[in-house]
N, C-alpha and C positions, 0 to 999 in steps of 0.2 A: 194526374199526380198533383197533390196540393203544393202550392208555392211555399218554399222554405222561408222561414222568418227567424229573425234574431231579436232578442229582448234587449232593450236599452235601460240601464240602471242609473238612477240619480245618486251620485257618490255621497252626498250629504245626508241622505236618508236611507240608502240601500233599498229604496222602493223602485217599482217599475215606472219608468218615465214614458215609455212607448215601445214600438217595435218597427223594424224595417225589413224589407225583403232581402234575401241573400241570392245574388245573381250567380249563375253558373257560366261556364265557358261559352255556351251558345248565346246567352244574353250579351256577353262582352262582344262577341263577333257581330251581333246585330247592331250594337252601339257604334262599333268601329265603322261598320258599313254606312250607318246614317251620317256619321261625322264625315266620312269620305265623300258621300254624296253632297253634303252641304258645303264642302270646302271650296269648290270652284267659284260658286256664287259669292261666298263671303270674301274670298281672296280678290275677286274682281270688283268689289265695291270700291268706289272712290275713297280716298283717305278721309274726306270730310263726312261721307255717309257712315263709315265705320266709327268715326269719332262720335257722331250723333247717337248711334246705338249705345255707346258706352256712357255718354252723358245721360241718356234716358235711364240707364241702369242705375247710375248714381242717384238720380232723383227718386227712383223707386226705393232704393236702399235707405235714403234719408227719411222717407216717410215710414219706414219699418224699423228704425234704429232701436227703439226700446224693446220691441218684440224680439228681435234677433239677440239683443244683449241678454234678455231674460232667459231665452232658450240656451244660450251659451253658458250662462252662469249655472243653470240647473244641470245641464248635460255634462259639462266639464268640471263643475264644482268650484268655479272661480268666483271671487267676490264680485258683486254686481257693479261696483265702481270700476274694477278692472275690465269687466266684460263690456261696459259702455265705452271705455277707452279703446278697446280692441276693435269693436264694430266701427267706431269713429275712424280708426286707421284703415279698416277695410274700405270705407267710403273714400277716404283720402287717397288710397292706392288706386282705385278705379278712376278717381278724378284726375290724378296725375297722369295715368296712362291714356286717358281719353284725349289728351293732347298729342300722344305719340304717333298715331297714324300719319299725321301731317308733318311729322318731323323725322321720319325714317329716311334719312338723306344718304345719297351716294357721294362719289367723288369723281373728279376728272383727273386723268393722268397723262402727262405729255408723252407721246410715243412718236416714232418715225412713221411717216406715210399715212397718218390719219389721226383719229381721236379715240382714246380709250376712256371708258367710264364704268363705274360700278353701280349696281342696284342691290337692294336687299329683298330677298324673296322669302315668304313664309315656308315653313317646313312641311306642313300638312296636318295630319291628325296627331295631336300630342296627348300623352297620358300623364295625369297629375296625381301623385300618390302622397297624401298628407297625413300627419300624425294627430294624436288626440290632445296634445297639450295646448295648442292654439288653433283650433279646427278651422275656423273661417278666415282668420288672419293670414295663416300660412297659405291657405288655398288662394287668397286674393293675390299674394305675391307672385304666384305662378300664373293664375288665370288671366289677370289683367294684362300683363305684357304679351301673353300668348295670343289673346284675342286682338289686341291692338296691332300686332304684327301680321294679322291675317290668317292665323291658324284656327282650326276647330279643336275643341278640347273635351276630354272625358276625365271627370274628377272621381277618384276613389277616396272617400273619406275613411277615417279610422273606424274600426268596428265598434269601439266604445263611444264614439262621439259623432254619429252621422246626422243628427237631427237638424243642425243649422245648415248643413250642406243641402239636405233635401228641401228645406224651406227656401234656401237661396235659389235653387233651380226653379222653383215655382215663381219666385219673384222675377227671375230673369225672363221667363216666358211672359209674365205680366208686363214687363218693360218693353216687350216687342222684339227680343232677340230671336232671330230666325231659327226655325226648327232644325235641330241637328248640330247647330254651331256649338252649343254647350250642353253636356249631359252629365248627370250624376249617376253612378252605378255603385250600389252598396253591396257589401259582402266581405268575405275573408280575404286577407292578403294572399293566402295560399292558392286561392282560386282567381279572384278578380285581379289582384295585383300581378300575379304570375302570368296570367293570360295577356294582360296589357303589355307586359315587358317582352313577352315572346312573340306577340302578334306581328307579322311581317308588314302590315299596313299602318302600324303606329310608328311615326317617324322619330319621336322623341319621348323620353321619360324624364320627368322632373320629380325627384323624390326627396322628402325630408323624413328622417327617422334614424334608426340605429346604424352604427358603422357596420355591424355584421350583416344586416339586411342590405345595406347599400352596396357592400362588396358583392353579394350574390346577384343583385340587380345588374351591376356593371358587367359581371361575367356573362350573364344571360344575354344582355343587350349587345354584347360584342359579337354574337353569332350573326346578327343581322346588321352590324355596324350602325346600330341605333344611337342617335344622339342622346346623351345623358347629362343631367346636372344633379349633384348630390350635396345635400346639406345634412351633415351627420352629427356625431356626438361631440361633446366638449368636456373639458376639465379646466375651466378658465381660472386664471390667477388674479387676485386682487392684491396689488403690491402697495404696501404702506411704508413710505420712508419716514424717518424721524422728523424731518422738517415739514411734514404734511399738517394740514389743519385736522388734527386728530378727532376733534368733536364732530366735524362734518363727515369725515371718513367713516367713523364708527356709527354715526346715525344712518349713513347710506348703506353700509355693508349688509345689514340684515335683509333689506329689500333686494339686494343684488343676488342673494342666494335663496331666500325664503319666499320671494315673490312667486306666485303660481304654485305654492307649496313645493318649491324647488324643482318642479317639473319643467325645466327650461334648459335647452342645450347651451344657452349663454350664461347659465348660473355661475357666478364666481364662487365655486365650491372649494377653492383653496385660497386662504388668506395668508399672505406672506408679510410678516411684520419685522421691521428693523429692531434688533435687540434693545437698543437704547430706550425705546418707547413701548416695548412689548407689554409690560405689566399695566401701564396706563391705558393702552388701547384695549386690553382684555377687560378691564374694569368698565370702560365705556361700552364695549360691545355687549357685555352681560346686561347692563341696564337697558339697552335698546332691544336686545333679543327678548327679554322677559316682558317687555311692554307690548309686543306684537299681539294683536287681538285675533284669535283664531276661533272661527265658528261659522254659523249659518251664512252661506254665500249671499243670501238675499237681504241680510242686514247690512245696510250701508256703512255701519261703523266698523265692521270686521275687515281685517287686512289679509287674512289667509284662510283658505278653505281646506277641504279634505284632499287626500290623494285620490287618484282616479278610480282605484279598485282595491279589493282585498288582496289580490295577487301583488299589486304594486306596493302596498303597505308591507307585506311580508318580505318583499325584496329589499325595501329600504331598511326595515328592522334588522335584516341579516348583517348589515354593516356594523351594528352595535354589538353583535355577538362575537366579533373578532377579539382575540386577546389583546391586540394593540390599539383597540378603540377606546381611548380615554375620554370619558364625558366630562367636560369642564363645567357645563351648566346647560339647562334646558328651559324653554318657555313652557307654556301650558297649552292644552288642547281639550276639547269636550269629551265627555264619556257618552255612552249610548250609541245609537245607530249612526252610521257614517264612518268613512275610512280616514279617521283622524290620526295625525302624527304631530307631536310637539316639535317646534324648532329646536335644533340640537347643535351644540358647538363642541367639537372634539379638540382637545389640547391637553398636554403637548403631544405632538404627533411626529412620527418618523416618516420620511419621504417614501419608505418602502411599504407603508401601511396600505391595506386594500382601499380604505376610504380616501386615501390620497392619490392612488393610482387609477381607480375605476370611476366611471361616471355613475353617480348614485341615482340621480333623477328623483330626488326627494329633499326634504328640508334638513339636511345635515351639511355642516361645513367643517373643514379641518384647518387648523391654524398652525403655521410653521414659522419659526424665527429665522432671520438671516443677518449676516454680519456686515455686508457691504453691497454696493451696487452690482459687482460682478457675481456675487452669490445669488442675489435677487434674480438676475437674468437667467442664471444657470438653473435655478429652481423653477422659474416660470416655464422654461423650455423643456423641463424634464417630464415630458408626457408625450403620448402618441398623438394627442389632439392639438388643435390650433385654431379655435374658433373665435374666442372673444377675450376680454380682460380689461383691467383697469390699473392705472398708475396714479398714486397720490403723492404729490410733492409740490413744494413752492418754488423749486429750482427749475426754471424753464429749460435750461440746457440739458439737465439730467433727464427731464421728462421726454425730450426729443430723442436723446441717446437711447434710453431704455425702450421707448416705443419702436425705434428702428431695430433694436436688437431682439425683441421678443417675436417669436415665429407664430403669429396669429393673424387672422384675417380682419378683425375688427377690434380696435382699442379705444378706450376713453381715458382722458387725462383729467383728474379731479372730478370724475363723474362715473356713474355705473350704467349709463345707457348704451345700448348696442345697436339699436335699429332706428332708422329714419327712412321715410319713403323715398327721399331723393338721393340717398347714398348707397353704394354697393354693399351687399352683405354676403358673406361666405367664408369658408375656412381654408386653412393650410393643413398639410399632413393628412391624418386620417379623419379630419373633420369634413372632408369632401372636396369637391371641385366645382367650378362654375360660380357665378354671382347672381344674386337676386336683388331686386329693388334698384332704383336709380336708372339712368340710361343704360348701364351695363347689362341689365336683365334682357333687353331687347336683342342683344347679340346672341343669347342662348336660344332664341326662338326664330332666328332668321339665318339664311345662308347668303354669302356674298357672291354675286354673279358679276364676272368681268366681261364687258362687251367692247369689241374693237370695231370701229367704223372706218373703213378705208376711204381716203379722200383722193386717191390717185386716179 
């Protein structure tokens, strides 16, 4: 029987970029068996030896930085400058966790009749399921701490963007990572993802994607009491107070939602603006939105590429077909081949509008006014999600009050950045649970073992 293949499309051209194999349940079982066989030796390595493997991987990635960035730009449709930055973060993530094996520390606890201490043990075989919007970046957030903690890992990339993961696996082998410690298995979520989640020998699933799929994963994983971390959807608020530096806030706002063509769970897709400065802010926002350069991802002057697929473009366009979707202004986008969509600002908008309630995952932002601090917090929290957000104000006390009051996992004050290698990332409410990045990520890939040593 011939091997099943899937075609990979380049979103900027709609042309064929490559093809990859589609694994079935049997191939997943074989991968899990290889990972299970490799686990005891990888776990038994000294922390220094495991760290050395990760440092070798960092060196290999550095020598292939531009190659991986170009592959990511073409497969995911992201501007080449953004792709270079993302591969830089992949390298930084592995560099950060290359120091972790020697810093997985326990604690001693005073008890009667002896000594008690804790150690951190790896879980075993872990399944990593990643989305198409930041393919290799999000994979590194999961893979680096998993390997550092002594686990073996199987990565399932998204069907639309598997190419950088496949190349990464080859580079990992080139860097000397032992056989079976890390594997990539391509194919559909319904087959590959589902089998990883239900497999009794997979100890943990780390998933980034939609809230709907995350809910299904959690339900299936519960049957085997499988450890799960979920990074899911978002509908983050960008809160602009009247005393903010409006020019700076308006200049930053488009990038906060139109970056990666809006295909970002951290996108600040709701802008909340204090009444007193609403008109002034909207004028500035229009100027900066219309200045965004949309086009060929390989042109370093462009700031936004296409959407990932025709289906995604249709989904995003459906938000403009609603009766309550009032288009205030739009930027521009190319004609011709490619899944292009112009940056779009909706205003004035009701909090009940679909574009205000649902995650769009495209370059559309809704603007709502508010009258005071209390209403700003109430509007920001009026969502099932709680992943990210921003607060713009010159009042330091207000900034801290509002930051504590908004129910979200990651907040920036006078900034629109959400992610740093050294700090925890994750959501509240239906944006998921568990944390990635920083030292906190290691907790998700280890179990704490308590040992009592009697001295009587």
